[in-house]
C-alpha positions as CSV (number, residue, x, y, z in Angstrom):
1,M,7.0,-15.8,53.2
2,K,8.3,-12.2,52.6
3,R,11.1,-13.6,50.4
4,K,8.5,-15.4,48.3
5,I,6.4,-12.3,47.9
6,F,9.5,-10.3,47.0
7,S,10.6,-12.9,44.4
8,L,7.1,-12.9,42.9
9,A,7.2,-9.1,42.6
10,L,10.5,-9.3,40.8
11,V,9.1,-11.8,38.3
12,L,6.1,-9.5,37.6
13,V,8.3,-6.5,37.1
14,S,10.6,-8.4,34.8
15,A,7.7,-9.8,32.8
16,S,6.3,-6.3,32.3
17,L,9.7,-5.0,31.1
18,L,10.0,-7.9,28.6
19,A,6.4,-7.6,27.4
20,P,6.2,-6.6,23.7
21,K,5.1,-3.0,23.1
22,S,1.7,-2.5,21.6
23,A,1.3,-1.5,18.0
24,A,0.4,2.1,19.0
25,D,3.6,2.3,21.1
26,A,5.8,0.9,18.4
27,D,4.2,2.9,15.7
28,P,2.5,6.2,16.8
29,L,0.7,6.4,13.5
30,A,-1.1,3.1,14.3
31,A,-3.5,4.9,16.7
32,V,-4.1,7.7,14.2
33,L,-4.9,5.2,11.4
34,K,-7.2,3.3,13.8
35,H,-9.2,6.5,14.3
36,E,-9.0,7.4,10.6
37,G,-6.8,10.4,11.4
38,H,-9.8,11.9,13.3
39,T,-11.1,12.9,9.9
40,V,-14.7,13.8,8.9
41,A,-16.3,14.1,5.5
42,L,-17.6,17.6,4.7
43,D,-20.6,17.8,2.4
44,L,-20.7,21.1,0.5
45,K,-23.8,22.7,-1.1
46,F,-22.8,25.5,-3.5
47,S,-25.5,28.0,-4.6
48,R,-25.7,31.4,-6.3
49,K,-25.9,34.4,-3.9
50,K,-28.0,36.2,-6.4
51,K,-30.7,34.1,-8.1
52,S,-33.2,34.8,-10.8
53,S,-36.9,33.9,-10.0
54,M,-36.5,30.7,-11.9
55,Q,-33.2,29.8,-10.2
56,H,-34.9,30.5,-6.9
57,V,-37.6,28.0,-7.6
58,F,-35.1,25.3,-8.6
59,S,-33.0,26.1,-5.5
60,L,-36.0,25.0,-3.3
61,L,-35.5,21.5,-4.7
62,D,-32.9,19.8,-2.5
63,Y,-30.6,17.8,-4.8
64,G,-28.1,17.2,-2.0
65,P,-24.4,18.2,-1.9
66,N,-22.6,19.2,-5.1
67,G,-19.1,19.1,-3.5
68,H,-17.1,17.3,-0.9
69,A,-14.0,18.0,1.2
70,T,-12.3,16.8,4.3
71,G,-11.8,18.1,7.9
72,F,-10.4,16.7,11.1
73,V,-11.4,17.0,14.7
74,V,-9.3,19.3,16.9
75,G,-11.5,19.4,19.9
76,D,-15.0,18.7,21.2
77,G,-17.2,19.8,18.4
78,L,-14.4,21.6,16.5
79,V,-13.2,20.7,13.0
80,M,-10.4,22.2,11.0
81,T,-10.4,22.4,7.2
82,A,-9.2,24.5,4.4
83,Y,-10.5,28.1,4.1
84,H,-11.3,27.9,0.4
85,V,-13.6,25.0,1.1
86,V,-16.0,27.2,3.1
87,S,-15.4,30.5,1.3
88,G,-17.3,29.7,-1.9
89,K,-14.4,31.2,-3.9
90,L,-14.0,28.6,-6.7
91,S,-11.9,28.8,-9.8
92,A,-13.7,29.5,-13.1
93,S,-13.1,26.0,-14.2
94,K,-14.5,24.5,-11.0
95,K,-17.5,26.8,-11.3
96,G,-18.0,25.5,-14.8
97,Q,-18.0,21.9,-13.6
98,L,-20.8,22.8,-11.1
99,K,-22.8,24.5,-13.9
100,F,-22.2,28.0,-12.6
101,A,-21.0,31.0,-14.6
102,A,-17.5,32.3,-14.1
103,G,-18.8,35.5,-12.7
104,D,-21.3,34.0,-10.3
105,Q,-20.8,34.7,-6.6
106,L,-21.4,31.6,-4.6
107,H,-22.6,30.7,-1.1
108,V,-21.6,27.4,0.4
109,K,-23.4,25.4,3.1
110,V,-21.1,22.9,4.9
111,S,-22.5,19.9,6.7
112,V,-21.1,17.0,8.7
113,N,-23.2,13.9,9.1
114,G,-26.2,15.9,8.0
115,C,-25.7,18.7,10.5
116,E,-24.8,22.2,9.2
117,A,-21.5,23.5,10.4
118,T,-20.7,27.1,11.5
119,V,-17.4,28.8,10.6
120,V,-16.0,30.3,13.9
121,K,-12.6,31.5,12.8
122,V,-10.4,31.6,9.7
123,D,-6.9,32.4,8.5
124,E,-7.4,33.3,4.9
125,E,-3.7,33.8,4.2
126,A,-2.9,30.3,5.4
127,D,-6.1,28.8,3.8
128,L,-7.4,27.5,7.1
129,A,-10.9,27.5,8.8
130,L,-12.2,26.3,12.1
131,L,-15.8,25.0,12.2
132,R,-18.2,24.3,15.0
133,V,-20.0,21.0,14.3
134,C,-22.3,18.5,15.9
135,R,-22.7,14.8,15.6
136,T,-19.0,14.0,15.3
137,Q,-16.5,12.1,17.3
138,K,-14.8,13.7,20.3
139,Q,-11.1,14.1,20.7
140,A,-10.2,14.8,24.3
141,T,-6.9,16.5,23.6
142,V,-5.7,19.0,21.1
143,P,-3.6,17.3,18.4
144,A,0.2,17.7,18.4
145,F,1.6,20.0,15.7
146,Q,5.1,20.0,14.2
147,A,6.5,23.5,13.9
148,S,9.1,22.8,11.2
149,L,9.5,20.2,8.4
150,N,12.7,18.8,6.8
151,K,13.1,17.9,3.2
152,D,12.5,14.2,2.4
153,E,10.7,13.7,5.7
154,K,8.1,11.0,5.4
155,L,4.5,12.1,5.5
156,L,1.1,10.5,5.6
157,L,-2.2,12.1,4.5
158,I,-5.6,10.8,5.5
159,A,-8.6,12.1,3.5
160,R,-12.4,11.5,3.5
161,P,-13.7,12.6,0.1
162,N,-17.4,11.8,-0.1
163,G,-17.0,9.7,3.1
164,D,-14.4,7.3,1.6
165,K,-11.2,6.9,3.6
166,M,-8.1,7.6,1.6
167,V,-4.5,7.1,2.9
168,R,-1.6,8.4,0.9
169,R,2.1,8.4,1.8
170,G,4.8,10.7,0.5
171,T,7.8,12.9,1.3
172,C,8.3,16.6,1.9
173,S,9.8,18.5,-1.0
174,G,10.5,21.7,0.8
175,T,8.9,25.1,1.0
176,Y,6.4,26.5,-1.5
177,M,5.4,30.1,-2.0
178,H,1.7,30.7,-2.7
179,R,0.2,34.2,-2.9
180,G,3.2,35.6,-0.9
181,Q,2.8,33.1,1.9
182,Q,5.1,30.2,2.7
183,Y,3.5,26.7,2.5
184,W,5.0,23.2,2.4
185,S,5.1,21.1,-0.7
186,A,5.1,17.3,-0.8
187,K,5.2,14.4,-3.2
188,I,1.8,13.1,-2.3
189,E,-1.1,12.3,-4.7
190,G,-3.9,14.8,-4.7
191,R,-7.5,14.7,-5.9
192,D,-10.9,16.3,-5.4
193,G,-12.1,16.1,-1.8
194,Y,-8.6,16.1,-0.3
195,S,-8.7,19.8,0.7
196,G,-8.7,20.2,4.5
197,S,-7.1,16.8,5.1
198,P,-4.5,16.5,7.9
199,V,-0.9,15.6,7.0
200,Y,1.1,13.7,9.6
201,N,4.7,12.9,10.2
202,D,5.9,9.4,11.4
203,R,5.5,10.6,15.0
204,A,1.8,11.2,14.5
205,E,2.2,15.0,14.7
206,I,0.3,17.2,12.2
207,V,2.7,19.0,9.9
208,G,0.0,20.8,8.0
209,V,-3.3,20.8,6.2
210,F,-3.8,19.9,2.5
211,S,-4.6,23.0,0.6
212,G,-4.3,22.1,-3.1
213,Y,-2.3,20.4,-5.8
214,D,0.2,21.9,-8.3
215,W,-0.4,19.8,-11.4
216,T,2.5,21.4,-13.2
217,Q,5.1,20.3,-10.6
218,K,3.0,17.4,-9.4
219,L,3.2,18.5,-5.8
220,A,0.7,18.7,-3.0
221,V,0.6,22.2,-1.4
222,I,0.2,22.1,2.4
223,S,-0.6,24.8,4.9
224,P,1.9,24.7,7.7
225,G,1.0,23.0,10.9
226,I,2.3,26.0,13.0
227,R,-0.4,28.2,11.4
228,A,-3.1,25.6,12.2
229,Q,-1.9,25.5,15.8
230,K,-2.0,29.3,16.0
231,L,-5.5,29.5,14.6
232,L,-6.7,27.0,17.3
233,E,-4.9,28.9,20.0
234,D,-6.3,32.2,18.9
235,Y,-9.8,30.8,19.0
236,A,-9.3,29.4,22.5
237,S,-8.0,32.8,23.6
238,S,-11.1,34.5,22.2
239,L,-13.3,32.2,24.2
240,K,-11.5,33.0,27.4
241,S,-11.8,36.7,26.6
242,D,-15.5,36.4,26.0
243,S,-16.0,34.6,29.3
244,A,-13.8,36.9,31.4
245,P,-15.6,39.0,34.1
246,G,-16.7,42.3,32.7
247,A,-16.8,41.0,29.1
248,R,-19.7,42.3,27.0
249,P,-22.5,39.7,26.3
């Protein structure tokens, strides 16, 4: 009887070893794509900081969002995106598209699924912002980040402009200097609403966050993943400091 049980155990072990791997095991990106890269659509409402009396009257009429961007979940109620998305600092041409004057100072309200988000920490130099949101999916663990990136490494971008899922594949083109800061560049298509999108490698690690597009060189400009990881770690450290005994309320 013992011999039969032992033989059955060997058969079960052998069967488990020979069983085909799941799609997620064979391709780490499969799970990321299944969850749409943990991305969320950001609705943006730009308005003038200083309004005339007539402009104030019209501002009371809610015409809905006049801009869109992407963010991705990095914890329970936490979303990361590009800093320029939440800063209100638009180029003169972009202001013109939204019917603002080039000299207008703008305020922006960011919403996710109809719930207004709060900016809790930023890294302006790296063009990164961390938001506290509600009504969004939960991600139990902090995403994995890749510290370095090799030229020609395969990349995958997942965006949610205006709620529409967009997946784009490309390759790393190397480093890119922007305002004295080192970013990554990649041969990936860019368009409005991609700002704040996560960019993954083929191991499902985040290599960076989509920051903009260089139309002259036809290159996507990506904020490094190591800066995104640091922003998240700094925020977590600040929470621990605030909750430590003796901390001021």
